[in-house]
C-alpha positions in Angstrom: 207.8 102.0 168.4 205.0 104.5 169.0 206.2 108.1 168.8 204.8 108.7 172.3 207.2 107.3 174.9 204.4 106.4 177.3 202.1 104.6 174.8 201.5 101.3 176.4 201.5 99.3 173.1 204.4 99.1 170.7 203.4 100.1 167.2 203.4 97.3 164.6 206.5 97.4 162.4 204.3 98.3 159.3 202.9 101.3 161.2 199.5 102.4 162.2 198.9 104.7 159.2 200.6 106.2 156.2 198.6 109.5 156.3 197.6 109.9 160.0 194.0 109.7 158.9 193.1 106.1 157.9 194.5 102.9 159.4 197.0 101.1 157.2 196.1 97.8 155.6 199.2 95.7 155.6 200.2 93.1 153.1 200.4 89.4 153.9 204.2 89.6 154.0 204.1 92.6 156.4 201.6 90.7 158.6 203.8 87.7 158.9 206.9 89.8 159.6 205.0 91.6 162.3 203.9 88.3 163.9 207.5 87.0 163.9 208.6 90.2 165.5 205.9 89.8 168.2 207.0 86.3 169.2 210.8 87.0 168.8 211.7 86.2 172.5 215.3 85.7 171.5 215.7 89.4 170.6 213.1 90.6 173.0 213.0 88.4 176.2 210.0 90.4 177.4 207.9 88.6 174.8 208.5 85.2 176.2 205.1 84.9 177.8 203.5 85.6 174.4 205.3 82.5 173.1 203.8 80.5 176.0 200.3 81.3 174.7 201.3 80.7 171.0 202.6 77.2 171.9 199.4 76.4 173.9 197.3 77.6 170.9 199.3 75.5 168.5 199.0 72.4 170.6 195.3 73.0 170.7 195.3 72.8 166.9 197.2 69.5 166.9 194.8 68.1 169.5 191.8 69.2 167.4 193.2 67.5 164.3 193.9 64.4 166.3 190.4 64.3 167.7 188.9 64.7 164.2 191.0 61.9 162.7 191.0 59.4 165.5 187.9 60.0 167.8 185.3 61.6 165.6 181.8 60.9 166.9 178.5 62.7 167.4 179.0 62.6 171.2 182.4 64.2 171.0 181.1 66.8 168.6 178.2 67.6 170.9 180.7 68.0 173.9 182.9 70.3 171.9 179.9 72.5 171.0 178.8 72.6 174.6 182.3 73.4 175.7 182.6 76.2 173.2 179.3 77.8 174.3 180.3 77.5 178.0 183.7 79.0 177.5 182.4 81.7 175.2 179.7 82.9 177.6 181.4 82.5 181.0 185.1 83.2 180.3 185.1 85.3 177.1 182.0 87.4 177.5 181.5 87.6 181.3 185.0 87.4 182.5 187.4 88.8 179.9 185.1 91.2 178.1 182.6 92.6 180.6 184.5 92.3 183.8 188.3 92.5 183.0 188.0 95.0 180.1 185.0 97.1 181.0 184.3 96.5 184.7 180.6 96.6 183.8 179.7 94.8 187.0 181.3 94.4 190.5 181.7 91.3 192.6 180.6 91.5 196.2 183.7 89.7 197.4 187.2 89.5 195.9 187.0 85.7 196.3 184.6 85.6 193.4 187.0 87.2 190.9 189.7 84.8 192.2 187.4 81.9 191.4 187.2 83.1 187.7 190.9 83.9 187.6 191.9 80.5 188.9 189.5 78.5 186.7 190.0 80.4 183.4 191.2 77.7 181.0 192.6 80.1 178.4 196.3 80.7 178.8 195.7 84.2 177.4 196.6 86.7 180.1 193.8 88.9 181.2 195.8 92.1 180.8 196.6 91.1 177.2 192.8 91.0 176.5 191.8 94.1 178.5 194.4 96.7 177.7 194.3 96.3 173.8 190.6 96.1 174.0 190.3 99.4 175.8 192.6 101.0 173.2 190.4 99.4 170.5 187.4 101.2 171.9 189.2 104.5 172.1 190.5 104.3 168.5 188.1 101.9 166.9 188.8 101.6 163.2 191.3 104.5 163.3 195.1 104.6 163.3 196.3 103.0 166.6 193.5 100.4 166.7 195.4 97.2 167.6 193.0 95.0 165.7 190.1 95.3 163.3 188.9 95.0 159.7 191.6 97.2 158.3 194.1 94.5 159.0 192.3 91.9 157.0 191.4 88.4 158.4 194.9 87.1 158.8 196.2 90.4 160.3 193.4 90.5 162.7 193.8 86.8 163.7 197.5 87.3 164.3 197.0 90.7 166.0 196.5 88.8 169.3 200.3 88.4 169.4 201.0 91.9 168.1 198.7 93.4 170.8 200.9 91.8 173.5 203.9 93.9 172.5 203.8 96.0 175.7 206.1 99.0 175.8 208.6 98.2 178.6 210.1 101.7 178.4 207.1 103.6 179.7 207.6 105.7 182.8 207.0 104.3 186.2 204.2 106.7 186.7 202.4 105.5 183.6 203.0 101.9 184.6 201.4 102.5 188.0 198.4 104.1 186.3 198.0 100.9 184.2 198.4 98.7 187.3 195.6 100.6 189.0 193.3 100.0 186.0 194.0 96.2 186.4 193.5 96.0 190.2 189.9 94.8 190.0 191.1 91.6 188.2 192.9 90.4 191.3 196.2 88.9 190.1 199.5 89.5 191.8 201.2 92.5 190.3 204.8 92.9 189.1 206.9 95.8 190.4 208.2 98.2 187.8 211.6 96.7 187.4 210.1 93.2 186.9 207.7 94.7 184.3 210.7 96.1 182.3 212.1 92.6 182.2 209.0 90.5 181.5 206.7 92.9 179.7 203.9 91.7 182.0 201.8 93.5 184.7 200.9 90.1 186.3 203.7 88.5 188.3 205.2 85.8 186.1 205.4 83.1 188.8 201.8 83.8 189.8 200.7 83.5 186.2 202.6 80.3 185.6 201.3 78.7 188.8 197.7 79.4 188.0 197.8 78.2 184.4 199.4 75.0 185.6 196.8 74.6 188.3 194.0 75.4 185.8 195.2 72.9 183.2 195.5 70.1 185.8 192.1 71.0 187.2 190.2 70.9 183.9 192.3 68.1 182.5 191.7 65.9 185.5 188.0 66.6 185.5 187.5 65.8 181.9 189.7 62.8 182.0 187.8 61.4 185.0 184.4 62.0 183.4 185.1 60.5 180.0 188.7 59.3 179.5 191.1 60.4 176.8 188.3 61.2 174.3 186.7 63.8 176.6 190.1 65.2 177.5 190.8 65.7 173.8 187.3 67.1 173.2 187.8 69.6 176.0 191.0 70.9 174.6 189.4 71.1 171.2 186.7 73.2 172.6 189.3 75.6 174.1 191.1 75.8 170.8 187.9 76.4 168.8 186.7 79.2 171.2 190.2 80.8 171.0 189.9 80.7 167.2 186.4 82.3 167.3 187.7 85.1 169.6 190.4 85.8 167.0 188.0 85.6 164.1 185.5 87.9 165.8 187.9 90.8 165.9 187.6 91.0 162.1 184.2 89.6 161.5 182.5 91.6 164.3 183.4 94.8 162.5 182.1 93.7 159.1 185.4 92.3 157.8 185.4 93.1 154.1 181.8 92.1 153.5 179.5 94.6 155.3 179.8 98.4 155.1 176.1 99.6 155.5 174.3 99.6 158.8 170.9 98.0 158.8 168.3 100.6 160.0 166.7 100.1 163.4 169.0 97.1 164.0 172.4 98.9 164.2 172.7 102.4 165.7 176.4 103.2 166.2 177.2 105.1 162.9 180.7 105.9 163.9 182.2 102.5 163.1 181.2 99.3 161.2 180.6 97.0 164.3 177.7 94.7 163.7 174.8 93.0 165.6 175.3 89.5 164.3 172.9 86.8 165.3 175.5 84.0 165.4 177.7 85.8 167.9 174.8 87.5 169.6 172.8 84.4 170.3 175.8 82.3 171.0 177.7 84.4 173.6 175.7 87.7 173.9 178.1 89.7 171.6 175.8 92.2 170.0 178.7 94.2 168.9 177.0 97.4 167.5 175.1 97.6 170.8 178.4 97.1 172.7 180.3 99.8 170.9 177.3 102.2 171.5 177.3 101.5 175.2 180.6 99.7 176.1 180.2 99.9 179.8 176.9 98.0 179.8 176.7 94.5 181.3 173.6 94.1 179.1 174.1 94.0 175.3 170.5 92.9 174.5 168.5 95.9 173.6 166.1 94.9 170.7 163.5 92.2 170.1 165.1 89.1 168.7 168.3 89.6 170.7 169.3 87.3 173.6 172.1 87.9 176.0 172.8 84.8 178.1 175.9 86.3 179.6 173.8 89.1 181.0 171.2 86.7 182.3 173.9 84.9 184.3 175.2 88.3 185.6 171.7 89.1 186.8 171.4 85.6 188.4 174.7 86.2 190.2 173.4 89.5 191.4 170.3 87.9 192.9 172.5 85.3 194.5 174.6 87.9 196.1 177.7 87.2 194.1 177.5 90.4 192.0 177.2 93.6 194.0 176.1 95.9 191.1 176.0 96.1 187.3 175.4 98.6 184.5 172.3 98.1 182.3 172.3 100.7 179.5 169.0 99.5 177.9 166.9 102.4 179.3 169.5 104.8 178.0 169.4 103.0 174.6 165.6 103.2 174.5 165.7 106.9 175.3 168.5 107.9 172.9 168.0 105.6 170.0 164.3 104.7 170.1 163.0 108.0 171.5 161.1 106.3 174.4 160.6 107.7 177.8 163.2 106.5 180.4 161.6 104.4 183.1 164.7 104.4 185.3 166.7 107.3 186.7 169.9 105.2 186.9 171.5 102.6 184.7 173.5 101.2 187.6 171.6 98.4 189.3 172.6 97.7 193.0 
């Protein structure tokens, strides 16, 4: 466990660092031992909800293989691609990343965040995305970073489970601080004693009720529109997007293949985060831009970059769904390109 009692995440069993300066790169054996520890709900009952997500992810893999072997077709492939893009833009980038993690925009009514919360098809709890991600930004590529290139591909992929090892021994004061940081998401919150048993900020019954509702909602919709093939294709899309999210934690920071920043394309020299066209054009994840200005709802700063997620946030703003959002592009142009700022504020209301 972390040396600090009130650290919210439990340190991996292989440790964050061996010299307190550079993050430790674990062996494959250490990675697998850590993953087993992270899902050991018998020894640690508070990790039971992590297993729920692991089982869901595993069944997604089985469904994907079944679709490929029994229902492979161009139509099904096209539907999977569309599903992946839809989930990546709407639920990964807009919901998980820019709203839950960074609060880079505000909804005008709490009913709108409830809409996202009760239609999010990923079983992955919002708190398990947002809290480790915030820590990742505080300690990017340094000891204590819960995921990143220092773990290798497999370690980063399986770090999704490791980063759900919440420290149930934190003080009640620290817990309430963490609760307040999650209030904007809108889920029902556990009291302190329940957190110590479940390891979850979100009330367990509330979480289980909404994921059951969500699976019935999307399952019924896809089944009614295209039968069993479309249902399988839908779950395949969910699995593929979840795979991409896990892969991005390693690849978005250069993995073990990119160490030099491209001039006039990447500006955050503190870390190895990249502006990659695949992830950028697909879901608006221009990651060098994002690490430079993490609170910005807009990640598209340069010619050749497209941020569909931000365009949808702007559309929701015009429709009155979003009350305000942060656009750091004027600040980027001033600080990185040396241009005169044409706006006095980066907050758009």
